[in-house]
C-alpha positions in Angstrom: 62.2 76.2 116.1 60.3 75.4 112.7 62.9 76.1 109.4 60.7 78.6 108.1 61.0 80.9 111.7 63.9 80.1 111.9 64.7 81.6 107.5 62.7 84.4 109.0 64.8 85.2 112.1 67.8 85.1 110.1 66.5 87.2 107.6 65.1 90.2 109.8 68.0 90.1 112.0 70.2 90.5 108.4 67.5 93.0 107.7 68.5 95.3 110.1 71.9 94.6 110.7 72.4 95.9 106.9 70.0 99.0 108.1 72.6 99.3 111.1 75.3 99.0 109.1 73.8 101.3 106.5 73.0 103.4 109.5 76.7 104.1 110.6 77.4 104.8 106.8 75.3 107.7 106.5 75.4 108.8 109.9 79.3 109.2 109.5 78.8 110.7 105.8 75.8 113.8 107.6 79.0 114.4 110.6 81.5 114.6 107.5 79.2 116.5 105.6 78.2 119.0 108.5 81.1 118.4 110.0 81.0 121.4 113.3 83.5 123.5 111.9 83.8 127.3 113.8 81.8 129.9 112.8 83.6 132.5 110.3 83.2 135.7 110.2 83.3 138.5 107.7 84.2 142.3 109.5 85.0 144.9 107.0 82.3 145.6 103.7 83.2 148.9 102.2 83.9 147.8 98.4 87.9 149.1 98.6 90.9 146.9 99.5 91.7 145.2 102.8 94.9 144.3 102.5 96.5 142.7 106.5 100.1 142.7 106.7 101.3 139.2 107.0 102.7 139.8 111.0 102.1 142.5 113.3 98.1 143.5 112.3 95.9 142.7 115.5 96.5 145.3 118.1 98.4 143.6 121.0 94.4 144.1 122.9 93.7 141.1 120.5 90.5 144.0 119.9 91.7 145.5 116.4 92.8 144.6 112.8 94.9 147.4 111.2 95.3 147.1 107.4 95.7 149.1 104.1 93.8 149.8 101.5 95.2 148.7 98.5 93.0 147.7 95.3 95.1 145.3 93.9 93.8 142.1 95.3 97.2 141.1 95.8 98.8 144.7 97.3 101.3 144.7 94.2 100.5 147.9 93.3 100.9 150.4 95.5 97.9 152.5 95.4 96.4 152.9 99.0 95.9 155.8 100.5 94.5 155.5 103.4 95.8 152.7 107.2 92.7 151.8 108.9 91.4 149.1 111.1 88.4 147.5 112.2 87.5 146.4 115.4 87.2 143.1 115.7 84.0 142.6 118.4 81.4 145.5 116.5 83.2 146.0 112.8 84.0 150.0 114.2 86.2 151.5 111.2 88.9 153.7 112.5 91.0 155.8 109.9 94.3 156.1 111.6 96.3 157.7 109.0 95.3 159.8 105.4 98.4 160.1 102.6 98.5 163.5 100.8 100.7 165.0 98.2 100.6 161.9 95.5 102.3 159.6 98.0 100.6 156.1 99.3 100.5 154.1 101.9 100.9 150.4 102.9 101.8 147.3 104.9 101.0 148.4 108.3 101.8 146.2 111.7 101.9 147.1 115.3 103.6 147.6 118.1 104.0 145.1 120.3 102.3 147.0 123.5 101.6 150.5 122.6 98.9 151.5 121.0 100.8 152.6 118.3 101.4 151.3 113.6 104.1 151.7 111.5 103.8 151.0 107.8 105.4 152.6 104.5 105.0 155.6 102.8 105.8 156.5 99.6 107.1 159.4 98.1 105.1 162.4 98.8 105.1 165.0 95.2 106.2 161.8 92.9 108.3 163.2 90.2 109.6 161.9 87.4 113.5 160.8 88.9 111.8 159.6 92.1 108.4 157.4 91.9 107.4 154.7 94.6 109.8 152.1 94.4 112.1 150.0 96.6 114.4 152.3 97.7 111.6 155.4 97.2 109.8 154.7 100.6 110.1 154.7 104.5 108.7 153.9 107.7 105.7 155.8 109.1 104.7 156.0 113.0 101.2 156.5 114.2 100.3 156.5 117.4 95.9 155.6 117.3 95.1 157.7 120.0 96.2 161.1 117.4 95.1 159.7 113.7 96.3 161.4 111.4 99.5 162.5 112.3 103.0 160.7 111.1 106.1 160.6 112.6 109.2 159.6 110.2 110.8 156.2 111.4 113.7 156.1 109.5 116.3 159.3 108.4 117.7 159.3 104.8 120.4 161.6 103.6 121.4 161.2 100.0 124.3 163.8 99.9 127.8 162.8 100.6 129.2 162.7 103.8 126.2 161.1 104.7 124.5 161.6 108.6 125.2 158.8 110.6 121.6 156.3 111.3 120.3 157.6 108.4 120.1 156.0 105.4 120.1 156.3 101.2 117.1 154.8 101.1 114.1 152.6 101.3 112.3 150.3 103.6 109.9 147.9 104.2 108.1 145.5 106.1 108.6 146.9 109.3 108.1 145.1 112.0 109.1 145.5 116.6 111.2 143.7 118.4 108.8 142.1 121.4 110.7 144.7 123.8 109.5 147.4 121.4 113.1 149.3 120.9 113.8 148.1 118.0 112.5 147.9 114.3 113.6 145.6 111.9 112.8 146.2 108.5 114.3 145.1 104.2 116.1 147.7 102.5 117.5 149.1 99.0 119.3 151.7 98.3 118.8 154.6 95.6 121.9 155.7 95.2 123.0 152.9 93.9 119.6 152.1 92.3 120.3 154.9 90.6 123.8 154.1 89.7 122.8 150.9 88.1 120.6 152.5 85.8 122.3 155.4 84.7 122.6 155.6 80.7 126.4 156.6 80.5 129.5 154.4 82.7 130.2 155.0 86.1 132.8 154.2 88.4 132.8 150.6 89.7 129.9 151.0 92.3 128.9 148.1 94.7 125.3 147.1 93.8 122.0 147.7 95.1 121.0 144.7 96.8 117.9 144.0 99.1 119.1 143.9 102.7 117.7 144.3 106.7 117.9 147.1 107.7 117.9 148.0 112.3 116.3 151.0 113.5 116.9 151.4 117.0 113.6 153.5 118.5 113.6 156.7 120.5 117.1 157.8 118.7 116.3 160.5 116.6 118.4 161.5 113.8 118.5 165.0 111.6 119.2 165.0 108.7 120.2 168.6 107.0 117.8 169.3 104.2 120.5 169.4 101.3 118.2 167.2 98.6 114.8 167.6 98.8 114.6 163.7 99.6 116.5 164.0 102.3 114.5 163.9 105.7 115.3 163.6 109.8 113.6 160.0 111.5 113.1 159.2 115.2 115.1 156.6 115.1 118.9 155.5 114.1 119.3 153.2 111.6 122.3 150.8 109.6 122.3 148.5 107.4 122.8 145.0 109.7 123.4 142.1 106.5 126.7 142.0 105.2 125.4 142.0 101.2 128.2 140.5 98.5 127.8 141.4 94.7 129.2 138.5 93.0 129.3 135.0 96.3 132.4 133.0 96.0 130.1 129.6 94.8 129.5 127.0 97.8 130.2 129.8 100.5 127.9 131.5 103.0 128.8 134.9 101.4 124.7 136.2 100.4 123.9 138.4 98.0 119.7 138.8 98.4 119.0 139.3 102.8 115.0 139.2 103.3 111.0 137.8 104.7 113.6 138.3 108.5 111.4 137.7 111.5 112.4 138.4 115.1 113.4 135.0 117.2 111.2 134.5 120.7 109.8 137.1 122.5 113.3 137.4 124.7 115.3 135.8 122.4 117.2 132.3 122.2 119.4 129.7 124.1 122.4 129.4 122.6 124.4 125.7 122.8 126.0 126.9 125.8 123.4 127.9 127.4 123.9 131.5 127.6 121.4 133.9 125.5 121.6 135.9 123.2 118.7 138.7 123.4 118.3 140.2 120.0 118.2 138.0 116.7 116.2 138.1 113.6 116.0 135.0 111.2 115.7 136.0 107.9 116.1 134.2 104.1 119.1 134.7 102.7 120.4 133.8 98.6 123.7 132.4 98.3 125.6 130.4 95.3 125.3 127.0 95.2 128.1 124.6 94.7 126.5 123.8 91.4 126.5 127.7 90.3 123.0 128.8 90.9 121.2 130.7 93.1 119.9 128.8 96.5 117.7 130.5 99.5 119.1 129.1 102.6 117.4 130.2 106.1 120.3 132.7 107.8 120.6 134.2 111.4 121.6 137.4 112.6 122.8 138.0 116.4 122.6 141.1 117.3 124.2 142.9 120.8 122.3 143.2 123.7 123.4 146.1 124.4 122.0 147.9 121.7 123.7 151.5 121.6 126.6 149.4 120.2 125.1 150.0 117.5 125.0 153.4 117.5 128.3 153.6 118.8 129.7 152.2 115.4 132.5 153.2 113.3 131.3 155.9 110.2 131.5 153.1 107.6 128.0 152.1 108.7 127.1 155.3 106.3 128.8 154.4 103.0 129.7 156.2 100.1 128.6 157.3 96.7 129.6 154.1 95.4 129.7 151.7 97.9 126.7 150.3 100.5 126.6 151.3 104.7 128.3 148.6 106.3 127.0 146.5 109.0 128.1 147.2 112.4 131.5 144.8 113.7 128.7 143.9 116.8 126.2 142.3 114.2 126.7 138.6 113.4 125.0 137.1 110.7 124.7 133.0 110.5 124.0 130.2 108.0 121.8 127.3 109.7 120.2 125.4 106.2 122.7 123.9 103.8 119.8 122.1 101.7 121.4 122.1 97.8 121.7 118.4 97.5 118.0 117.9 98.3 115.2 116.7 96.1 113.9 120.0 96.1 116.6 122.7 97.1 116.2 125.8 99.2 113.0 127.9 100.9 109.9 127.5 99.1 109.8 131.1 96.9 106.3 130.4 96.6 103.8 131.5 98.8 106.2 134.7 99.6 106.6 134.0 103.0 108.2 135.5 106.4 110.3 133.0 108.8 109.0 132.4 112.1 109.8 132.2 115.4 108.1 130.0 118.2 107.9 132.6 121.3 110.7 130.3 123.1 113.0 131.0 120.5 113.6 127.2 120.2 112.4 126.4 116.3 112.6 128.2 113.5 109.6 127.4 110.9 110.2 128.1 106.9 108.3 126.8 104.0 109.7 124.0 100.9 108.9 121.5 99.4 109.3 117.9 100.6 108.1 114.8 98.2 106.8 114.9 95.3 107.0 118.7 94.9 104.3 119.4 98.2 105.0 123.0 100.2 105.5 121.6 104.0 105.9 123.6 106.9 109.9 122.6 108.0 111.6 123.4 111.2 115.3 124.4 112.6 117.0 125.7 116.2 118.5 128.8 115.6 121.7 127.2 116.9 121.1 124.8 113.3 121.6 121.0 113.5 118.5 118.5 112.1 115.7 120.3 110.4 112.0 118.6 111.0 109.9 118.4 108.9 106.2 119.3 110.4 103.8 118.6 107.9 102.8 116.0 106.0 99.5 117.3 104.1 98.6 116.1 100.8 98.0 119.9 99.6 100.7 121.9 99.5 100.9 125.2 102.2 99.3 128.2 100.4 100.2 131.2 102.2 102.0 133.5 104.6 101.5 131.7 108.4 101.9 132.8 111.6 102.9 130.9 115.1 100.2 130.7 117.7 101.6 132.9 121.0 101.8 129.3 123.0 104.1 128.6 120.8 101.9 124.9 120.1 100.4 125.7 116.6 100.8 127.2 113.6 98.0 128.4 111.1 98.3 128.3 107.3 95.8 127.7 104.1 96.0 125.1 102.2 93.0 123.1 100.2 90.9 126.2 100.4 90.9 126.1 104.1 92.1 127.7 107.1 94.5 124.9 108.9 96.2 124.8 112.2 99.2 122.3 112.5 100.1 121.4 116.1 104.4 121.7 115.7 105.6 118.9 118.0 102.7 116.1 116.4 102.5 117.8 113.1 98.8 117.1 113.2 96.9 119.0 111.3 93.3 120.9 111.8 91.0 122.5 109.2 89.3 124.9 110.8 87.2 125.9 108.1 85.0 124.5 104.7 87.3 124.1 101.4 86.2 126.6 98.9 88.7 126.4 96.0 86.8 128.2 94.1 87.6 131.5 97.0 90.1 130.0 99.0 91.6 132.2 101.7 93.8 134.5 100.1 97.9 134.0 100.7 99.3 136.8 102.2 98.3 136.0 106.1 97.1 134.2 108.1 97.6 135.6 111.5 96.5 134.5 114.7 95.4 137.2 117.3 97.8 137.6 120.5 95.3 136.0 122.9 95.5 133.0 120.5 92.0 133.2 120.5 91.3 133.9 116.8 92.9 133.9 113.9 92.5 136.4 110.8 92.3 136.6 107.3 91.3 137.7 103.9 89.2 136.7 101.4 88.0 138.1 97.5 84.0 138.6 97.6 82.7 140.6 95.1 86.2 141.5 93.5 87.5 143.2 96.6 89.5 141.6 99.6 87.0 141.6 103.1 89.1 140.4 106.8 87.6 137.2 108.2 88.4 135.8 111.6 87.9 132.2 112.5 87.7 130.9 116.0 90.9 128.9 116.5 89.3 126.1 119.1 
């Protein structure tokens, strides 16, 4: 071959090679830009609020999503007047409950296998001394096949001697155990709250501290109408966490218990191989060795024979100046000790609730990892080593949920819906990044059949419900 022909052949080969390389790079860019995300669908369209609760928003058959209609985007203004649900396949909307007499309603969750929902109801006929607030609300249950008729969940008795099985304040975020026999909620005490805000000195009294209550279903409690805010309920309710006004530094005493979640579908296995059937994980605020509040992970073990909660002594009702006492069969344990971490404690933002894998082996929570990025962590309900699950560049930016098979968690990050494989820590982006209008932080919920994830976007000034296939 002549020198000129050789040069020409080499030049052609180089051009072809460059074109191939450019083509590969170009195809890579096209592939990245046109990544095959699952289709995101908008389910609601009405010009009103649509707010999902952080758990239990799906019906047991994955056909419906229940929500409330608070106007404020984050739900901080409790002004919703209806509990509704939308059919995921056809967009049909049902109104399940409409509040009356100046009351408002919200924070709805489904029963695990019945077509029922439970939600918060604020005061009817609110008065100057009884407005909506943490200690002035109650749980209400509605049968979806008989909409509009609400049955009070928890009873209230504000007059000594207090009725056993009734509390003296308000409950919030009601979640059923997997068998539907128990309902967990947070609780604040109206009597102690009033004493704390009284203008004149009052005798020594305990503080109103947020705790966790347990309602035993189908054990009705009748309360005498000796106070206009008294009411009966369809369950027997107790304060289940032990709270301390002034915790000792470095101790496991807590002054706040909240953001709870049931552990496992059938509880969890203790280290000795026996099963703890009913247990909750929650965030408890301790006072660390350095004198600063630290939020740690706690477990609340409940008796397997739940009638032990009903047979507790009269101290479960409290006095006019003291909190109700938890039944002696309730045992709370501290799981994490993070005061010496670079960023101690469970993350306060985003607000989130402790979640468990269905087998009960792992409790998941958010904390700040290296470079102050909020990541997902897990630990056994028996304690021990804490393992970092996510290792994303961007912080987890929402409450999260765990898939029904326990393999994944769903959350918001970097303006997208993500899933993470809990075992390997491999994260997958499911929706395009939309930093200008990211999915909202309140909820990111796997459906009970595991096929979809529900979340919220703000569209034209209103929260709207979206779903995306979970792959």
